[in-house]
C-alpha positions in Angstrom: 181.4 129.6 31.7 179.8 126.5 30.2 182.7 126.3 27.7 185.4 126.4 30.5 183.5 123.8 32.6 183.2 121.4 29.4 187.1 122.0 28.7 187.9 121.1 32.3 185.8 117.9 32.4 187.0 116.9 28.9 190.5 117.6 30.1 189.9 115.3 33.4 188.6 112.5 31.3 191.5 112.8 28.9 194.0 112.6 32.0 192.0 109.6 33.3 192.2 108.0 29.8 195.6 108.5 29.5 196.5 107.3 33.1 194.5 104.0 32.5 196.4 103.1 29.2 199.8 104.1 31.2 199.0 102.2 34.0 197.5 99.3 32.1 200.8 99.0 30.2 202.6 99.5 33.4 200.8 96.6 35.3 201.7 94.0 32.4 205.6 95.0 32.8 205.1 95.0 36.5 203.5 91.4 37.0 206.8 90.3 34.9 209.1 92.2 36.9 207.4 91.0 40.3 207.7 87.2 39.1 211.2 87.5 38.1 212.1 89.2 41.2 210.1 86.8 43.3 211.8 83.7 41.8 215.3 85.3 42.2 214.5 85.9 46.0 213.0 82.3 46.4 216.1 80.9 44.7 218.6 82.9 46.7 216.9 81.8 50.1 216.9 78.3 48.7 213.1 78.1 49.0 211.6 75.1 47.0 209.0 77.4 45.3 208.8 78.9 41.7 206.2 81.0 39.9 205.0 81.3 36.4 203.0 83.3 34.3 200.7 81.0 32.4 198.4 83.6 30.7 197.7 87.6 30.6 194.7 89.0 28.9 195.1 92.8 28.7 191.9 95.2 28.7 191.4 98.7 29.1 190.2 99.2 32.5 191.3 95.8 33.6 193.3 92.9 32.9 193.4 89.3 33.8 196.4 86.9 34.6 196.8 83.5 35.6 200.0 82.2 37.5 201.3 78.7 38.4 202.9 78.1 41.5 205.0 75.0 42.2 206.2 73.7 45.5 209.0 71.1 44.6 210.4 69.7 48.1 213.3 67.5 47.8 212.2 63.5 47.6 208.5 64.3 47.5 205.8 65.0 44.8 205.6 68.7 43.7 202.5 70.6 44.7 201.1 72.8 42.0 198.3 75.3 42.0 197.1 78.3 40.1 196.6 81.8 41.3 194.2 84.0 39.4 194.8 87.7 39.2 192.0 90.5 38.6 194.3 93.6 37.8 192.4 97.2 37.8 194.2 100.0 36.0 194.7 103.2 37.8 194.6 106.0 38.5 191.0 105.8 39.8 189.6 102.0 40.2 186.3 100.7 41.4 186.5 97.5 43.4 183.9 95.6 45.0 185.0 96.6 48.4 184.9 100.3 47.3 186.9 102.9 45.0 190.5 102.8 45.0 193.2 105.4 43.9 196.6 104.4 42.6 198.7 103.0 39.7 196.9 99.6 40.1 195.3 97.1 42.1 195.8 93.4 41.8 193.6 91.2 43.4 194.6 87.5 43.9 192.7 84.2 44.4 194.8 80.9 44.9 193.2 78.1 43.5 193.8 76.2 46.8 190.4 74.6 46.3 192.0 72.5 43.3 194.8 71.3 45.4 192.7 70.4 48.4 190.3 68.6 46.3 192.9 66.2 44.9 193.8 64.9 48.6 191.3 62.9 50.2 192.1 63.9 53.7 191.8 67.4 52.7 188.2 67.1 51.3 186.6 67.5 54.6 188.7 70.6 55.0 187.5 72.1 51.9 184.0 71.2 52.4 184.2 73.6 55.7 184.7 76.6 53.4 181.1 75.9 51.9 182.2 76.6 48.2 183.9 79.9 49.2 187.2 80.7 48.2 189.7 79.7 51.3 192.0 82.6 50.8 191.8 86.0 48.6 193.4 89.0 48.8 194.8 92.1 46.8 197.5 94.7 46.5 197.2 98.2 45.9 200.4 99.9 44.4 200.4 103.8 44.8 202.4 106.1 42.5 205.4 106.0 44.8 205.6 102.3 44.7 204.1 102.0 48.1 201.8 98.8 48.7 198.8 97.9 50.4 198.1 94.3 51.2 194.6 92.9 51.7 194.1 89.4 53.1 191.0 87.3 53.8 190.7 83.7 55.1 187.1 82.8 54.6 184.8 81.6 57.5 185.2 77.9 58.2 182.7 75.4 59.6 183.9 71.5 60.0 181.4 69.3 62.1 182.3 65.5 62.5 181.5 62.7 64.8 184.4 63.4 67.0 184.1 67.2 67.2 184.0 70.2 65.5 186.1 73.5 64.3 184.3 76.6 63.6 185.9 80.0 62.5 183.2 82.7 62.3 183.8 85.8 60.0 187.3 84.4 58.9 190.4 86.4 59.4 190.5 89.8 57.7 194.1 91.9 57.4 195.0 94.8 55.8 198.8 96.0 55.8 200.5 98.9 54.1 204.1 99.8 53.4 206.5 102.2 51.4 208.5 101.0 48.7 211.4 100.1 50.8 209.5 98.0 53.2 210.7 100.1 56.0 207.6 101.2 57.5 204.4 98.8 58.2 201.0 100.1 59.3 197.6 97.8 59.4 195.6 95.4 61.3 194.3 92.1 61.4 190.6 90.9 62.5 190.3 87.7 63.8 187.1 86.0 63.9 185.7 83.8 66.9 187.1 80.2 67.0 185.4 77.4 68.6 186.7 73.8 68.9 185.0 70.8 70.2 186.9 67.5 70.8 184.2 64.7 71.7 187.0 62.3 72.6 188.2 64.4 75.5 184.8 65.7 76.4 186.0 69.6 76.2 185.7 72.5 74.2 187.8 75.5 73.5 186.1 79.2 72.7 188.2 81.9 71.6 186.5 85.4 71.1 187.1 87.7 68.5 190.4 89.7 68.7 192.3 92.4 66.6 196.0 92.9 66.1 196.9 96.7 65.2 200.5 97.5 64.0 202.2 101.0 63.5 205.7 100.4 62.8 207.6 103.8 61.7 210.6 102.2 60.8 211.2 98.5 60.3 214.6 96.8 59.5 214.9 93.0 58.4 211.5 92.2 60.0 212.2 93.6 63.1 210.6 96.7 64.4 213.1 99.5 65.6 210.3 102.2 66.3 206.7 102.1 66.4 204.1 100.3 68.2 201.7 97.4 68.3 198.6 96.2 70.2 196.2 93.3 70.6 193.1 92.8 72.2 191.2 89.8 73.0 187.7 89.7 74.4 187.9 86.0 76.1 189.1 82.6 76.0 187.1 80.0 77.4 188.0 76.3 78.1 185.4 73.5 79.0 187.1 70.4 80.5 185.3 67.6 82.7 182.2 70.0 83.5 184.3 72.7 84.8 185.1 76.1 82.7 188.2 78.0 82.9 188.0 81.4 81.5 190.3 84.6 80.6 188.5 87.9 80.0 189.6 91.2 78.8 193.0 90.3 77.4 195.2 92.9 75.9 198.9 93.5 74.8 200.9 96.6 73.8 204.2 96.8 72.6 206.4 100.0 71.9 209.8 100.5 70.5 211.7 104.2 70.1 214.9 105.7 70.1 216.4 108.3 72.4 220.2 109.1 73.3 221.3 105.7 74.8 220.2 103.9 71.7 216.5 101.9 71.3 214.2 101.3 74.1 211.0 100.0 74.3 208.2 98.1 76.5 205.9 94.9 76.2 202.7 94.8 78.6 200.4 92.1 78.8 197.3 92.3 80.9 194.6 89.8 81.7 192.0 91.6 83.5 189.9 88.4 84.9 190.9 84.9 85.3 188.2 82.7 86.6 187.4 78.8 86.7 184.4 77.0 88.1 186.6 74.1 89.3 186.6 73.4 93.1 190.3 73.6 93.3 189.9 77.3 92.2 186.7 78.4 94.1 187.9 76.9 97.3 190.8 79.5 97.4 189.6 82.4 95.6 186.3 84.0 96.0 186.2 86.0 92.8 188.4 86.2 89.4 192.1 87.0 89.4 193.9 89.5 87.2 197.6 89.0 85.9 199.9 91.0 84.1 203.3 91.0 82.5 205.8 94.0 82.0 209.0 93.8 80.0 211.0 97.1 79.7 214.5 97.7 78.0 216.9 100.3 76.7 220.3 101.1 75.7 220.6 98.8 72.7 222.6 100.2 70.3 221.3 100.4 66.9 224.0 99.3 64.7 224.3 96.1 67.0 220.5 95.6 66.8 220.4 95.8 63.0 223.2 93.0 62.9 221.2 90.8 64.9 218.1 91.3 62.8 220.1 90.6 59.8 221.3 87.4 61.3 218.1 86.4 62.8 216.3 86.7 59.5 218.8 84.5 57.8 218.4 81.8 60.3 214.6 82.2 60.1 214.9 81.7 56.2 216.8 78.6 56.5 214.5 77.3 59.0 211.5 77.9 56.8 213.4 76.7 53.7 214.0 73.4 55.6 210.5 73.0 56.4 209.3 73.5 52.8 212.0 71.1 51.7 210.4 68.4 54.0 213.5 68.1 55.9 213.0 66.2 59.3 215.2 68.4 61.0 213.3 70.8 63.5 214.1 73.6 65.6 217.9 74.4 65.7 218.9 71.0 64.5 218.9 72.2 60.9 221.4 75.0 61.6 225.2 75.1 61.0 227.8 75.6 63.7 228.8 78.9 61.9 224.7 79.8 62.1 224.8 79.0 65.9 228.0 81.1 66.6 226.9 84.2 64.6 223.6 84.1 66.2 225.4 83.9 69.6 227.6 86.7 68.9 224.9 89.0 67.8 222.8 88.5 70.9 226.2 89.1 73.1 226.9 92.1 70.8 223.7 93.8 72.1 224.9 94.1 75.7 226.9 97.6 76.3 227.2 100.1 78.9 223.7 101.7 79.3 221.8 98.3 78.6 218.9 97.9 81.1 216.3 95.1 81.2 213.3 94.7 83.6 210.8 91.9 83.8 207.9 91.5 86.1 205.0 89.0 86.4 202.1 89.5 88.9 198.6 87.9 89.8 196.3 89.9 92.2 193.0 89.5 93.7 191.8 92.9 95.0 194.5 94.1 97.2 196.3 90.6 97.2 199.4 90.2 95.1 201.6 87.6 94.3 204.5 87.6 91.8 208.3 88.8 90.9 210.2 91.4 89.4 213.7 91.4 87.9 215.8 94.6 87.1 219.1 93.9 85.4 221.7 96.5 84.3 225.1 96.3 82.4 227.4 99.0 83.9 230.8 98.3 82.7 232.5 100.6 80.4 233.6 97.5 78.3 230.9 95.7 76.4 230.1 92.2 77.2 231.6 90.7 73.9 235.1 91.8 75.4 234.7 90.0 78.6 237.1 86.8 78.8 235.8 85.0 81.7 232.4 84.5 83.7 234.3 86.5 86.6 234.6 89.4 84.4 231.2 89.1 82.9 229.6 89.2 86.6 231.8 92.3 87.6 229.7 94.2 84.8 226.4 93.3 86.1 224.1 94.7 88.6 220.6 93.1 89.4 217.8 93.2 91.6 215.1 90.2 92.2 212.3 90.5 94.5 209.5 87.8 95.0 206.4 88.2 97.2 203.5 86.0 97.9 200.4 87.2 99.7 198.7 84.7 102.3 195.5 84.7 100.4 197.4 82.6 97.2 198.4 80.3 100.3 194.8 79.7 101.9 194.8 76.2 103.6 198.5 75.7 103.1 199.9 78.7 105.2 202.6 76.2 106.7 204.4 76.5 103.2 205.8 79.8 104.3 207.7 78.3 107.2 210.0 76.5 105.3 211.6 79.2 103.1 211.6 81.7 106.3 213.2 79.1 108.3 216.0 78.5 105.8 216.7 82.2 105.4 215.2 82.4 101.8 212.4 84.6 102.5 211.1 86.9 105.4 207.7 87.2 106.8 205.5 90.2 106.7 202.2 90.9 107.7 200.7 90.1 104.2 202.7 87.1 103.5 206.2 86.4 102.5 209.1 88.3 100.4 212.5 87.7 99.1 214.9 90.1 97.8 218.1 89.1 96.0 220.9 91.9 94.9 223.8 91.6 92.8 226.4 94.1 92.6 229.3 93.7 90.3 230.2 90.3 91.8 228.7 90.6 95.4 225.4 88.6 95.8 223.1 89.2 98.9 219.8 87.5 99.7 217.7 89.7 102.0 220.8 91.6 103.3 223.1 88.6 103.9 226.2 87.8 101.8 226.0 84.7 99.8 229.5 83.1 99.1 228.7 81.9 95.5 232.1 82.1 94.3 233.6 79.0 96.2 230.8 76.7 94.7 231.7 78.0 91.3 235.3 77.5 91.8 237.4 77.4 88.4 234.6 77.8 86.4 234.6 81.7 87.0 238.0 82.0 85.2 237.3 79.4 82.5 237.3 81.3 79.0 234.0 82.1 77.5 233.1 80.1 74.4 232.9 83.2 72.0 236.2 84.0 72.7 237.5 81.5 70.4 235.1 82.1 67.5 
């Protein structure tokens, strides 16, 4: 029995040694391949950044390498900084944060301190990290090529005569994806942030928050199926002696597929909104709550993928322009072809079965104020095949409801009389309401037909711009 056990242990040790040797060699090749692939990708996207390997020291259990990253925007002095790699060979690795199982784990530390210390204005920022590396992280590569990325921004504290900025506990994130980047799971923990501005006599205090992601199908950086959530304990702003607060904020987003296509929802809730300012306390005797609800369905997956491709390409051009130091901002740096492709991809999303619902409400107890919009595309022809605005309107059904409770008009009840008198709203026991319906060209406001077509005139039959593209 002892001999059998000894042979088994020896076999496991032998497999581990072979694994270390294999993955150690694989790590060397992979670093070179990753650098080549990264540089090709950066060049294809016209991003003025390049990466080069400066050194590589191979060991039995670990290896070490140093990379040189160069940011070379046009017309400006290049910025260079090193990145130290600490490579642990698989299959079993011991890391300060705990044991890891995989092909190899690459810890990286950008030498941002060297870059910041060379610039006088940035030296104050560097001092806020108190000799800690500003940014650290690592990548775990599993046996199938999947990757898990760890990132950490160190805690930060900068105090000056004109104010202070403090980031407690830093920002810590972990994300995992398969070898095709078609899935993404992970979370980010944001530490509490405090900002003080002496010149404005104000402070901003943002409590700890958490972002969680579980994307089961991703394409071109967009979530096709999956869910994400965000929670925030509190945000407080103090200005001129008054405190304004939002407590217990949460956000949940979902996307899935069914017979009608891609569908999803986004819900944002703020459970308590309060203020010590007199303008608030004179109307409300306690905190308010608020929520935002968005629902959609009927997005054709092929059209959504086309939109994702174009949106990703435009984002890449935008970020490349920023790194190049171009003064163009927003949409200024995009070509006419880019804009046309983007508009066409958005228009291509609207087909029969598409539905969109949007609502915002603010409440205190039973009192509620807000609006809701529901929009359906009911025509058998897709929006992109419509030639004029009149034809577009013939494919739309919509409903808009607005309601204001008397509680939110305390002291200004007379404001209700004007919209009611003009027919824009009707009075109810609790306040005022208004409802507009649109049914394939016919518009009604509180039951009354609105002859909007006469006011639009010939604009209804003017050819839509994308027909000429």
